[in-house]
C-alpha positions as CSV (number, residue, x, y, z in Angstrom):
1,M,-0.9,2.1,-16.9
2,K,-3.6,1.1,-19.4
3,Y,-7.3,1.4,-18.6
4,K,-10.0,-0.7,-20.2
5,L,-12.4,1.9,-21.6
6,V,-16.1,1.2,-21.2
7,K,-17.8,0.8,-24.6
8,E,-15.4,3.2,-26.3
9,E,-17.0,2.5,-29.7
10,S,-20.5,3.6,-28.4
11,T,-21.8,7.0,-29.1
12,R,-22.4,9.4,-26.2
13,E,-26.2,9.0,-26.6
14,E,-26.1,5.2,-26.4
15,L,-24.3,5.2,-23.1
16,E,-26.1,5.0,-19.8
17,L,-25.3,7.6,-17.1
18,R,-23.1,5.0,-15.2
19,E,-21.1,4.0,-18.2
20,L,-20.7,7.5,-19.4
21,G,-19.3,8.5,-16.0
22,F,-17.0,5.5,-15.9
23,L,-15.6,6.2,-19.3
24,A,-15.0,9.9,-18.4
25,I,-13.2,8.9,-15.2
26,E,-11.0,6.3,-16.9
27,R,-10.0,8.7,-19.7
28,T,-9.3,11.5,-17.3
29,A,-7.1,9.2,-15.2
30,A,-5.3,7.9,-18.3
31,N,-4.7,11.4,-19.7
32,R,-3.2,12.5,-16.3
33,G,-0.6,9.8,-16.1
34,G,-2.4,7.1,-14.1
35,R,-4.1,8.3,-10.9
36,Y,-5.2,4.7,-10.2
37,G,-6.3,5.4,-6.6
38,W,-8.4,8.4,-7.7
39,C,-9.9,6.4,-10.5
40,V,-11.0,3.5,-8.3
41,T,-12.4,5.8,-5.6
42,T,-14.2,8.1,-7.9
43,K,-15.8,5.2,-9.9
44,M,-17.0,3.6,-6.6
45,R,-18.6,6.9,-5.5
46,W,-20.1,7.6,-8.9
47,G,-21.5,4.0,-9.0
48,L,-23.3,4.6,-5.7
49,F,-24.8,7.8,-7.1
50,C,-25.9,6.0,-10.3
51,N,-27.6,3.3,-8.3
52,F,-29.7,6.0,-6.7
53,C,-30.4,7.6,-10.1
54,S,-31.4,4.2,-11.6
55,D,-33.8,3.6,-8.8
56,N,-35.4,7.0,-9.4
57,N,-35.5,6.8,-13.3
58,I,-32.8,9.4,-13.8
59,C,-31.0,8.4,-16.9
60,K,-29.4,11.6,-18.4
61,T,-26.9,14.2,-17.2
62,F,-29.3,17.0,-17.8
63,E,-31.7,15.5,-15.2
64,V,-29.1,15.9,-12.5
65,N,-29.6,19.0,-10.4
66,D,-29.7,20.4,-6.8
67,D,-32.8,18.5,-6.0
68,V,-31.3,15.2,-7.1
69,F,-28.2,15.9,-5.0
70,R,-30.4,16.6,-2.0
71,R,-32.5,13.5,-2.3
72,Y,-29.4,11.4,-2.9
73,A,-27.7,12.7,0.2
74,K,-30.8,12.1,2.3
75,D,-31.5,8.6,0.9
76,R,-28.0,7.2,0.6
77,L,-25.6,9.3,2.7
78,S,-27.5,10.1,5.9
79,N,-25.8,7.3,7.8
80,R,-22.3,8.5,6.9
81,S,-20.1,11.0,8.6
82,V,-20.3,14.6,7.5
83,A,-16.8,14.5,5.9
84,T,-17.6,11.3,4.1
85,A,-20.9,12.5,2.7
86,Q,-19.3,15.7,1.5
87,N,-16.5,13.7,-0.2
88,Y,-19.1,11.5,-2.0
89,L,-20.9,14.6,-3.3
90,S,-17.7,16.2,-4.3
91,S,-16.8,13.2,-6.4
92,V,-20.2,13.4,-8.2
93,N,-19.5,17.1,-8.9
94,T,-16.1,16.1,-10.3
95,V,-17.6,13.7,-12.8
96,M,-20.4,16.1,-13.8
97,K,-17.8,18.7,-14.5
98,I,-16.1,16.3,-17.0
99,L,-19.4,15.3,-18.6
100,V,-21.3,18.6,-18.7
101,K,-19.8,21.8,-20.2
102,N,-20.2,24.8,-17.9
103,W,-21.4,22.5,-15.0
104,I,-21.9,24.7,-11.9
105,S,-20.7,22.7,-8.9
106,I,-23.4,22.1,-6.2
107,S,-22.0,22.9,-2.7
108,P,-21.8,19.6,-0.7
109,K,-21.8,21.8,2.5
110,K,-25.1,23.3,1.6
111,I,-26.6,20.0,0.7
112,I,-25.5,18.2,3.8
113,G,-26.3,21.3,6.0
114,K,-23.6,20.6,8.5
115,S,-20.0,21.5,9.0
116,R,-17.2,19.0,9.3
117,C,-15.9,18.6,12.8
118,S,-12.3,17.4,12.5
119,V,-10.4,19.7,14.9
120,R,-7.7,17.9,16.8
121,N,-8.3,18.2,20.6
122,E,-6.1,15.4,21.8
123,P,-2.4,16.3,22.3
124,I,0.4,14.6,20.5
125,L,1.7,12.6,23.5
126,F,4.5,10.6,21.9
127,S,8.0,11.9,21.4
128,V,10.8,11.4,18.9
129,N,12.1,8.7,21.3
130,K,9.0,6.6,20.7
131,I,9.3,6.9,17.0
132,E,12.9,5.9,17.2
133,S,11.9,2.8,19.3
134,V,9.4,1.8,16.6
135,V,12.1,2.2,13.9
136,L,14.6,0.1,16.0
137,N,12.1,-2.7,16.6
138,L,11.2,-2.9,12.9
139,N,14.9,-2.9,11.9
140,L,15.6,-5.8,14.3
141,Q,12.9,-7.7,12.5
142,G,14.5,-7.0,9.2
143,L,11.7,-4.7,8.2
144,E,13.8,-1.6,7.2
145,V,11.3,-0.8,4.5
146,L,8.6,-0.3,7.1
147,S,11.0,1.8,9.1
148,G,11.3,4.0,6.0
149,V,7.5,4.5,5.9
150,V,7.5,5.6,9.6
151,L,10.4,7.9,9.1
152,L,9.0,9.5,6.0
153,A,5.6,10.1,7.7
154,A,7.1,11.6,10.8
155,N,9.9,13.6,9.3
156,F,8.4,14.6,5.9
157,G,4.7,14.5,6.6
158,L,4.1,11.9,3.9
159,R,0.9,9.8,3.5
160,R,1.3,6.0,3.3
161,R,1.0,5.9,-0.5
162,E,3.4,8.9,-0.9
163,A,6.0,7.2,1.4
164,S,5.6,3.9,-0.4
165,L,6.1,5.3,-3.9
166,L,8.7,8.0,-3.2
167,D,11.8,7.7,-5.4
168,I,14.4,7.7,-2.6
169,C,17.4,8.1,-4.8
170,A,16.0,11.1,-6.6
171,A,14.7,12.6,-3.4
172,A,18.1,12.3,-1.7
173,K,19.8,14.0,-4.6
174,E,17.2,16.8,-4.7
175,A,17.4,17.3,-0.9
176,K,21.2,17.7,-1.0
177,T,21.3,20.0,-4.0
178,K,18.1,22.1,-3.5
179,G,17.4,21.8,0.2
180,V,13.8,20.6,-0.6
181,I,12.1,17.6,-2.1
182,D,9.1,17.8,-4.5
183,I,6.4,15.2,-3.7
184,F,4.4,14.1,-6.8
185,A,4.2,10.3,-6.8
186,G,1.1,8.9,-4.9
187,T,-0.3,12.3,-4.0
188,K,-4.0,12.6,-3.2
189,G,-5.9,13.3,-6.3
190,G,-2.7,13.6,-8.3
191,R,-2.2,17.1,-7.1
192,G,1.6,16.8,-7.0
193,R,1.7,16.6,-10.8
194,V,-0.1,20.0,-11.1
195,V,1.1,22.0,-8.1
196,A,4.6,21.7,-6.7
197,R,4.6,20.3,-3.1
198,L,8.0,21.3,-1.7
199,I,9.1,19.9,1.7
200,P,12.2,21.6,3.2
201,C,15.0,19.3,4.1
202,H,17.6,19.8,6.9
203,K,20.6,17.7,7.9
204,N,18.5,15.1,9.7
205,Q,16.1,14.6,6.8
206,I,18.9,14.3,4.3
207,L,20.6,11.7,6.5
208,I,17.3,9.7,6.6
209,L,17.1,9.7,2.8
210,E,20.7,8.7,2.4
211,T,20.3,5.9,4.9
212,L,17.2,4.6,3.1
213,Q,19.1,4.9,-0.2
214,K,21.8,2.5,1.1
215,I,19.2,0.0,2.3
216,L,17.4,0.0,-1.0
217,K,20.6,-0.3,-3.1
218,N,19.4,-0.3,-6.7
219,R,15.7,-0.1,-6.0
220,K,13.9,3.3,-6.3
221,C,11.2,3.0,-3.7
222,L,10.4,1.1,-0.5
223,I,8.2,-1.5,-2.1
224,P,10.2,-4.8,-2.1
225,E,10.8,-6.6,-5.4
226,G,8.0,-9.0,-6.2
227,M,5.5,-7.2,-4.1
228,N,2.8,-4.8,-5.4
229,L,1.4,-1.8,-3.6
230,K,-1.6,-3.7,-2.2
231,K,0.6,-6.4,-0.6
232,F,2.9,-3.7,0.8
233,Y,-0.1,-2.0,2.4
234,Q,-0.9,-5.4,4.0
235,L,2.6,-5.7,5.3
236,I,2.3,-2.2,6.9
237,S,-1.1,-3.1,8.5
238,N,0.1,-6.5,9.8
239,K,3.6,-5.5,11.0
240,C,3.9,-1.8,11.4
241,L,0.6,-0.6,12.8
242,P,0.5,-3.0,15.8
243,L,4.0,-1.9,16.7
244,L,3.0,1.8,16.4
245,Q,0.1,1.2,18.7
246,R,2.3,-0.6,21.2
247,F,4.3,2.6,21.6
248,G,1.2,4.8,21.9
249,I,0.9,5.9,18.3
250,E,-2.6,5.0,17.1
251,R,-2.1,5.2,13.3
252,L,0.2,6.5,10.6
253,H,-1.9,9.7,10.3
254,D,-0.7,10.6,13.8
255,L,2.9,10.7,12.5
256,R,1.8,13.3,10.0
257,A,0.2,15.2,12.9
258,Y,3.5,14.9,14.7
259,Y,5.3,16.4,11.7
260,A,2.7,19.3,11.5
261,C,3.1,20.0,15.2
262,E,6.9,20.1,14.9
263,R,6.7,22.4,11.9
264,Y,4.3,24.7,13.7
265,Q,6.7,25.0,16.7
266,E,9.6,25.6,14.3
267,I,7.9,28.3,12.3
268,T,6.1,30.2,15.2
269,G,8.3,29.4,18.2
270,C,5.1,28.4,20.1
271,S,3.5,25.1,20.9
272,P,0.8,23.9,18.6
273,P,-2.7,24.5,19.9
274,C,-3.4,20.8,20.7
275,N,-0.3,20.7,22.9
276,R,-0.6,24.1,24.4
277,K,-0.5,24.3,28.2
278,N,0.4,28.0,28.7
279,E,-2.1,30.6,27.6
280,D,0.7,33.0,26.9
281,D,2.3,30.6,24.5
282,I,0.4,32.0,21.5
283,P,1.8,33.5,18.3
284,C,0.4,36.6,16.7
285,V,-2.5,36.1,14.2
286,E,-0.4,36.8,11.2
287,L,2.3,34.3,12.2
288,D,-0.3,31.6,13.1
289,E,-1.9,32.1,9.7
290,S,1.4,31.9,7.9
291,A,2.4,28.7,9.6
292,R,-0.9,27.0,8.8
293,K,-0.5,28.0,5.1
294,I,3.0,26.5,5.0
295,I,2.0,23.3,6.8
296,S,-1.1,22.9,4.6
297,S,1.1,23.0,1.5
298,E,3.7,20.7,2.9
299,L,1.0,18.1,3.9
300,G,-0.5,18.2,0.4
301,H,-3.8,19.9,1.3
302,T,-5.5,22.7,-0.7
303,R,-7.5,24.1,2.2
304,I,-5.8,25.8,5.2
305,E,-8.7,24.8,7.5
306,I,-7.6,21.1,7.3
307,V,-4.5,21.9,9.3
308,S,-6.7,22.2,12.4
309,S,-7.2,18.4,12.3
310,Y,-3.4,18.1,12.7
311,I,-2.4,20.8,15.2
312,G,-5.7,22.0,16.8
313,R,-8.1,24.9,16.5
314,K,-7.1,28.4,15.6
315,P,-6.9,30.6,18.8
316,R,-9.7,33.1,19.0
317,R,-8.8,36.7,18.3
318,R,-9.2,37.7,21.9
319,Q,-6.6,35.2,22.9
320,Y,-4.1,36.9,20.6
321,E,-4.8,40.2,22.3
322,R,-3.9,39.2,25.8
């Protein structure tokens, strides 16, 4: 994928803060094999930060510091959720790391002054039968590619983009020979290219991949011929999401939560916290921690705390000791 570089012939001194950042983002994306989604998102967030800088006569990278971050957060991010505000500041940190040698990251958490609140409290109420009903209805409409997205989200924990871009043929072969598949296409932030993200595959998962392989014939991924990723997303939104909601599944993310809950049960032998009814149904602290690390890796996250948004809060230590 080729990127149009901003004023490549210009010297660093001639470039404004905005253009300098855009150029750095585009070059980084190109050097890492694409990362189109990361490129677009980071440029949007950097642009918002540069709008604030322009309004406050901040023109050079050496003028950016903790105080600028704090004022930017208060002026432009105060009406956004804690998680969103922290993500916007993290993107600015990312660009500054590229632009400034030895840049010391400024903690978004300290700037925002709040903690994210993304612990799942609602139980996963839908069963495998409801997922199968969604798949059957999509198949009856001739939308097997959308069935594939649902199956990959629920049985492999894939995001929408990851499911859409997965090389089904290669994945089926890898699952049969190695018992795992390595997810790298479409991963968040391009992490799959740097860190192996291995998802274990049992008979049922191998069967799903083989079935999808037969449906696709000579195509590699679920995106139909003549359709780009954006249009495929629209097809998912228009045809798949309403059907999911009809069967009590609010969004695709809930299918990833379903996967996480199933894996937690499989690893620990206990119900995930969000579905727990019996107070005695709690694993030891070491086993709970181990399960969360495994699930975090399989879902493509770098922080173990994120798993709480899929399976529920960690039990307090006194609960373990009962």
